[in-house]
N, C-alpha and C positions, 0 to 999 in steps of 0.2 A: 590605521592599525599601528599600534605601538611596536617599536623595534624590540626584538628579543636579544638582549646583550649578555645573558648569563644562563647557566643551567637552571637556576632558581626561577628566572623569568619563563623559561621553557616549561618547567614543571607546573608553574602557576597557570600558564595558558592551557596546558593539557587538562588540568583539573577543571578549568572553566568550561572547556569544550565538552568534557564528559558530563558535567552537571547539566549543561544545556541539552545534551542528547537525552539524558535520563528524564528531564522535565518534559521534553517533546514527546517522548515515548509514553509518559504517564498521562498526558492530556489529549493528544491528538489521535484521530483515526487516520492511519496511513493506507492509501489505496494505490497500489502499483498496477498499472494496466500495461500489459505486454504490447508493444508496438513494433515488434520485429516484422520482417517481411511477411511471414506466414500469418501473423495476427492481423496485420493491416488488410491482407487479402481476404481474411475471414470476417472482417467487420470490426476490428479493434478500435478504430477511430470513432465509429458510431457508438460503440459501447462507452468509451470515455466521455463523449459528449452527453449521452443519455444519463450516465451516472452523475455528471456535474449538474445537469438540469434538475435531476430528482433531488440532489442534495440541496440545491437552491430552493426548490419547491417545498421541501420539508423544513426549511429554515435552519439547517444544521451549519454551524460555524466552525466546528472542530475537525473538519475533514480536509486532509491534504492529499492532493493527487500528484502522482509522478508517472511519467512515461518511462518504461523500462524496455530493455532489449529482450532477447531470447531467454525464456525461462525453461526451455527444453521440454515443453509440453505441446509440441506442434500438433499432435493428434487431437488435442482438446481445445484448440484456439477458437475464439479469443479467450484468453485467460486473465484473471484478475486476482491479485494477492491483496488481502485485507488484514491489517494488523490493528486490532482493537486495543485500547489502552490497557497495559499490564498483561496482555495475552500474547500467545505465540501466533505468528502469521498463519492464515488459512488461504489456500489457493483454490479458486473456483474455476472450472472449465466449462466450455460450451456456453459462454455467456453471450446470449443473443437476445434481441428484442426485449420482451418484458422482464427477462431474467436480471438485466442491469438495474431496473427499477426495484425489483424484488430484493436484490442484495442491499440496496439503500434502505428500503422500508423495513425489512426484517432483520438482516444481520447487522448493518451499521447502526441503525437506530435502536434496536432492541436486543441485539446479541443472539437472536434466534437463527440457528443454522438452517440452511436451505439446501436442496439437492444440488449436486454438482461438485462436491468437495473432492479435490485430488489429494490423496494421502501423501504425506511427505516421506520420501525415501532417503532422507539425509538428516543430519543434525547440524544446526547452526552454531557457529563459533562467534561469540561476542568478544570484541576486543576492548 
C-alpha cells in the first residue's frame, strides 16, 4: 500500500475506498449470519453452511457471506441479514432447516420475500 504523505493523498484514497464500496454494494448480495452465542446455540453455524451449500448448488457467484455478532434479535435466532444490490437490508428470523435454502432460492435468487422478516426499528446511517 502506498504511503499517504499529504491531505490530497488522503482524500484520493478516501474517494477510492468509497467508490469500491459503492461498486460492491451495487453488484453483490451481502449475507450477514449472526454467530453470537445465542445464534450458535440455536443452529447459526448450520444455517451458514446450508446457505453456502445452496448458493453453490444454485451456481450463484455474486453472494458474499459474513459472520457477524449480536444483532439484538436473540428471541428470533438464528438470524440472517440479506442485502440485495441497491436495496435496504432485510433481517430474517427463525432461520432453521429448509428456511436457509428457501432464502437462497427465493429471496437471494429472485428477490421474492419469504416469511420471517423482522421489521427494522432503526434507521441506518451511511458514512
